C-alpha positions as CSV (number, residue, x, y, z in Angstrom):
1,M,-5.7,24.7,16.3
2,V,-4.8,21.7,14.2
3,S,-3.1,24.3,11.7
4,M,-0.8,25.6,15.1
5,I,0.3,22.3,15.8
6,I,1.6,21.5,12.6
7,L,3.4,24.8,12.4
8,F,4.7,23.9,15.7
9,L,6.1,20.7,14.4
10,F,7.8,22.4,11.3
11,V,9.5,24.9,13.2
12,F,11.1,22.5,16.0
13,G,12.1,19.9,13.1
14,F,9.8,17.2,13.6
15,L,8.7,16.6,10.1
16,S,10.7,15.1,7.4
17,C,10.1,14.9,3.6
18,A,12.5,12.3,2.9
19,Q,11.7,9.1,1.2
20,A,10.9,6.3,3.6
21,Q,14.0,3.8,3.5
22,V,12.3,1.5,6.6
23,L,8.6,0.9,5.3
24,I,5.3,0.1,6.9
25,N,4.3,-3.1,4.4
26,E,1.6,-4.6,5.5
27,V,-1.2,-3.9,8.5
28,A,-3.3,-6.8,10.2
29,S,-5.6,-4.6,12.3
30,E,-8.7,-6.9,13.2
31,E,-7.3,-9.9,14.2
32,P,-8.5,-12.2,17.4
33,P,-7.3,-11.1,20.7
34,A,-5.8,-14.5,21.1
35,T,-3.2,-14.2,18.1
36,G,-3.4,-10.2,18.1
37,D,-3.0,-7.4,15.4
38,W,0.4,-6.9,13.9
39,V,2.5,-4.5,11.6
40,E,5.0,-5.8,9.1
41,F,7.7,-3.2,8.1
42,Y,10.4,-3.7,5.3
43,V,13.9,-2.2,5.2
44,A,14.2,-0.9,1.8
45,G,17.2,1.2,1.8
46,S,20.8,0.4,3.1
47,S,20.9,-1.6,6.6
48,A,18.9,0.2,9.5
49,D,19.6,0.9,13.2
50,L,15.9,1.5,14.5
51,S,17.4,2.0,18.1
52,G,15.0,4.8,19.4
53,W,12.6,4.6,16.7
54,K,8.7,4.4,17.6
55,V,5.7,3.5,16.3
56,F,2.7,5.3,16.8
57,E,-1.0,4.6,16.2
58,Q,-2.6,7.9,15.3
59,N,-0.6,10.4,18.2
60,T,0.0,7.9,20.5
61,P,3.3,6.1,20.7
62,V,2.6,2.2,20.7
63,K,6.4,0.9,20.9
64,T,9.8,2.0,21.1
65,F,12.3,-0.3,19.3
66,P,15.4,-1.5,21.5
67,S,19.1,-1.1,20.8
68,S,18.9,-4.5,19.2
69,A,16.9,-3.4,16.2
70,T,19.4,-3.5,13.5
71,F,18.2,-4.9,9.9
72,Q,20.2,-5.4,6.3
73,T,18.6,-4.2,3.4
74,G,15.7,-6.6,2.4
75,S,14.8,-7.4,5.9
76,Y,11.4,-8.1,7.3
77,F,10.3,-7.8,10.9
78,L,7.1,-7.5,12.5
79,L,5.4,-5.6,15.8
80,H,2.8,-7.8,17.1
81,F,0.3,-6.5,19.5
82,N,-1.4,-7.6,23.0
83,S,1.8,-9.6,23.8
84,S,3.5,-9.4,27.0
85,A,6.2,-11.9,25.3
86,Q,10.1,-10.7,25.1
87,D,11.3,-9.0,22.1
88,G,13.0,-11.5,19.7
89,A,15.4,-10.6,16.5
90,A,12.8,-10.0,14.3
91,D,9.7,-10.0,16.2
92,F,8.8,-7.3,18.6
93,R,5.8,-6.9,20.7
94,T,3.7,-4.7,22.6
95,T,1.1,-4.9,25.6
96,D,-1.1,-2.4,23.4
97,P,-4.4,-4.5,23.0
98,G,-4.7,-3.6,19.2
99,L,-5.4,-1.3,16.5
100,T,-8.4,0.6,15.7
101,G,-9.5,-1.2,12.7
102,T,-12.2,1.1,11.1
103,S,-10.3,4.4,10.4
104,N,-6.5,4.6,11.5
105,V,-3.2,6.4,11.0
106,I,-0.1,4.5,11.7
107,T,3.6,6.2,11.7
108,L,7.0,5.3,12.1
109,R,9.4,8.0,13.8
110,N,12.8,7.6,13.8
111,A,15.0,8.5,17.1
112,K,14.5,12.3,16.4
113,G,11.0,11.9,16.0
114,L,11.3,12.6,12.3
115,L,7.9,11.0,10.5
116,M,9.8,8.1,8.2
117,D,6.6,6.7,7.1
118,A,2.7,6.5,7.4
119,V,-0.1,4.6,6.1
120,V,-3.9,6.0,6.7
121,F,-6.7,3.5,6.2
122,S,-10.4,3.8,6.8
123,D,-13.8,1.5,6.4
124,D,-15.7,4.5,5.4
125,S,-17.8,4.5,8.5
126,S,-16.0,6.7,11.3
127,W,-13.6,9.5,11.0
128,T,-12.8,11.6,14.5
129,S,-11.2,14.9,15.0
130,V,-8.2,13.0,16.5
131,Q,-7.7,10.8,13.1
132,Q,-8.1,14.0,11.5
133,Q,-5.4,15.5,13.2
134,A,-3.2,12.6,12.8
135,Y,-3.7,12.3,9.0
136,N,-3.2,16.1,8.7
137,L,0.3,15.7,10.0
138,V,1.4,13.0,8.0
139,V,0.2,14.8,4.9
140,A,1.9,17.9,6.0
141,S,5.1,15.8,6.6
142,G,5.1,14.5,2.7
143,Q,4.9,10.9,4.1
144,W,1.3,10.7,2.5
145,V,-0.5,12.6,-0.4
146,G,-3.7,14.0,0.2
147,A,-5.9,17.2,0.8
148,R,-5.9,18.6,4.6
149,D,-8.7,19.5,6.6
150,Q,-11.6,17.5,5.0
151,G,-13.0,15.8,7.7
152,A,-15.0,12.5,6.7
153,Q,-13.9,13.5,2.9
154,S,-10.2,12.4,3.6
155,F,-11.8,9.2,3.2
156,S,-11.0,9.4,-0.7
157,D,-7.4,9.6,0.0
158,T,-7.0,6.7,2.1
159,V,-6.6,3.0,1.8
160,N,-10.1,2.6,1.8
161,I,-11.9,-0.8,2.4
162,P,-15.5,-0.4,3.0
163,G,-16.7,-2.9,5.4
164,G,-13.2,-3.2,7.0
165,I,-9.9,-5.0,6.5
166,G,-11.5,-8.1,8.5
167,A,-9.9,-11.0,10.2
168,G,-7.1,-13.1,8.6
169,N,-6.7,-10.6,6.0
170,S,-4.7,-7.6,5.7
171,I,-3.4,-4.4,3.7
172,G,-0.2,-4.2,2.1
173,R,2.2,-2.8,-0.5
174,G,2.6,-4.3,-3.8
175,P,5.0,-7.1,-4.4
176,D,7.7,-4.5,-5.3
177,S,6.9,-2.6,-1.9
178,A,6.8,1.0,-4.0
179,D,6.6,4.1,-2.1
180,S,4.7,6.8,-3.5
181,D,3.5,8.0,-0.3
182,R,-0.5,7.5,-1.5
183,E,-3.1,4.7,-1.1
184,G,-2.3,3.4,-4.8
185,D,0.8,1.7,-3.2
186,W,-1.8,-0.5,-1.3
187,I,-4.1,-3.5,-2.1
188,H,-6.4,-5.5,0.2
189,L,-4.8,-8.9,0.9
190,R,-8.0,-11.1,1.5
191,S,-7.1,-14.4,3.4
192,R,-3.5,-13.9,1.9
193,Q,-1.5,-12.3,4.7
194,T,2.4,-12.5,4.4
195,P,3.9,-11.8,7.7
196,G,7.5,-11.4,7.4
197,S,7.8,-11.9,4.0
198,Q,7.3,-10.4,0.5
199,N,3.4,-9.4,-0.3
200,S,2.0,-11.2,-3.3
201,F,-1.0,-10.7,-5.8
202,T,-1.5,-14.5,-6.2
203,G,-4.0,-16.1,-4.2
204,P,-7.9,-15.4,-3.6
205,S,-9.1,-12.6,-5.3
206,A,-9.6,-9.3,-3.5
207,I,-12.6,-8.3,-5.4
208,A,-16.3,-9.3,-4.9
209,G,-17.3,-11.2,-8.0
210,S,-15.5,-12.1,-11.0
211,T,-12.7,-10.3,-11.9
212,Q,-13.1,-10.8,-15.6
213,K,-16.6,-8.8,-15.1
214,I,-14.6,-5.9,-14.6
215,F,-11.0,-6.2,-15.6
216,R,-9.3,-8.6,-18.5
217,V,-6.3,-8.4,-20.7
218,T,-6.7,-9.1,-24.0
219,Q,-4.0,-9.3,-27.3
220,S,-1.9,-11.6,-24.9
221,P,0.7,-13.1,-25.9
222,F,1.9,-10.0,-27.4
223,S,5.1,-9.2,-29.4
224,P,6.3,-5.4,-29.6
225,L,8.7,-6.3,-32.6
226,G,5.8,-7.4,-34.8
227,D,6.8,-11.1,-34.2
228,G,2.9,-12.0,-34.0
229,P,-0.4,-10.7,-34.6
230,F,-0.4,-8.4,-32.1
231,R,1.9,-5.4,-31.0
232,E,0.4,-4.4,-27.7
233,A,-1.9,-5.9,-25.0
234,H,-5.2,-4.4,-24.5
235,I,-6.3,-3.7,-20.7
236,H,-10.0,-3.4,-20.6
237,C,-11.8,-1.8,-17.4
238,V,-15.5,-2.3,-17.3
239,S,-16.8,-0.1,-14.5
240,E,-19.8,2.6,-14.0
241,V,-18.9,6.1,-15.6
242,G,-17.1,8.1,-13.4
243,S,-14.9,5.5,-11.9
244,K,-11.4,5.8,-11.6
245,A,-8.8,3.2,-12.5
246,S,-4.9,2.7,-11.1
247,V,-3.0,-0.1,-13.5
248,K,0.3,-0.9,-12.9
249,I,2.5,-3.6,-14.6
250,F,4.7,-5.7,-12.5
251,D,7.5,-8.3,-13.8
252,I,7.5,-11.8,-12.0
253,Q,9.6,-10.9,-9.4
254,G,7.0,-8.6,-8.2
255,R,9.2,-5.4,-9.1
256,M,6.7,-2.5,-10.5
257,V,7.7,-2.1,-14.4
258,R,5.5,0.9,-15.1
259,A,2.5,2.7,-14.2
260,L,0.1,3.0,-16.8
261,A,-2.9,5.0,-15.1
262,E,-2.9,6.5,-11.6
263,R,-6.8,7.4,-11.0
264,A,-7.4,7.6,-14.7
265,A,-11.4,7.8,-16.2
266,C,-12.8,4.5,-16.4
267,G,-16.3,3.3,-17.8
268,P,-18.7,2.3,-18.9
269,E,-15.5,0.4,-21.0
270,S,-12.4,1.6,-21.3
271,V,-9.2,0.3,-23.1
272,L,-5.5,0.7,-22.0
273,P,-2.7,-0.4,-24.4
274,W,0.6,-1.5,-23.2
275,D,3.4,-1.5,-25.9
276,G,5.9,-3.7,-23.7
277,R,7.7,-0.5,-22.8
278,D,9.0,0.3,-19.2
279,A,8.5,3.6,-17.3
280,G,11.7,4.6,-19.1
281,G,10.7,4.1,-22.6
282,A,13.0,0.7,-22.8
283,M,11.5,-2.4,-24.7
284,V,11.0,-5.2,-21.6
285,P,12.4,-8.7,-21.9
286,S,10.2,-11.5,-22.9
287,G,8.1,-13.0,-20.6
288,I,5.3,-13.2,-17.9
289,Y,4.0,-9.9,-16.3
290,I,1.6,-9.2,-13.8
291,V,-1.5,-6.5,-14.3
292,G,-2.1,-5.2,-10.9
293,F,-5.3,-3.0,-10.9
294,E,-7.8,-0.8,-8.8
295,V,-11.3,0.7,-9.8
296,R,-13.0,3.0,-7.6
297,D,-16.6,3.9,-8.4
298,E,-17.9,7.4,-7.4
299,G,-20.2,6.0,-4.6
300,G,-16.8,4.7,-2.6
301,G,-16.8,1.2,-4.0
302,F,-13.8,-0.7,-5.3
303,S,-12.5,-3.6,-6.8
304,R,-8.9,-4.8,-6.9
305,G,-7.2,-7.5,-8.5
306,A,-4.6,-8.9,-10.9
307,A,-4.2,-10.6,-14.4
308,I,-1.4,-12.0,-16.4
309,V,0.0,-10.4,-19.4
310,V,2.5,-12.1,-22.0
311,V,5.4,-10.5,-24.0
312,A,6.7,-13.0,-26.6
313,R,9.4,-13.0,-29.2
314,K,10.4,-14.8,-31.6
315,L,13.2,-17.7,-31.1
């Protein structure tokens, strides 16, 4: 039945494989009723007219944007739940009581019904057939990378937060709002929500315990040109055998410079070198860089955080 629904949507043009230009950027799904859940959006491409665009929770529309919803490149705007107040210029409201905080699929669709962006998250506790159907749809549309029809096994392809996101917390893209349509784009923002502004790695650590016990950077500062004792930085991952690590380098403005690893084997201790080159092979300028990481073990546990690395040059 699910396959027939997806085929129907393909035939009638309701699916889009284009890279999202308006992104779901941050989600707070477990807020108190008095303040309400919210979803933040970011205009990553050219200016956007969202007249008639809709936000869906799983297969249910929760908001249709009015004709006034027009934004310039780089804009942020919010959808607030459990609110009967009037829409503002960058703050929109829905009387929908709030998001399901356990496992969920949130999508943004344009006025023609095309899927423009999606995020899938779970707390590892429940996964219904309705959630699976919504998940299959976003995978089929090209707006999420994962394996279809896995039931609860689809947890592994979501932004998986065992125990849930939690009140006062959120999930968000990295500071550069990277969009590869997979869970590695997202981090757990514990006590550091940033509604209406760029997400940040700074603030309280998103992992349990000490970052240093799981992830550390040595041979920093380093000089790729040999101006000092080290030509490369060493990024250490200490975890259980069978764990997978994703590691990305960002500049101080939060723009991704290079993805060093994507679900690479990690454990019991692995060392990942960085030679100071960007994704295109060019040497980066001297300065401070941020190493963002995520480590997942075979049991579904995860750790996320960030560390500083310094690229130096002779003056």
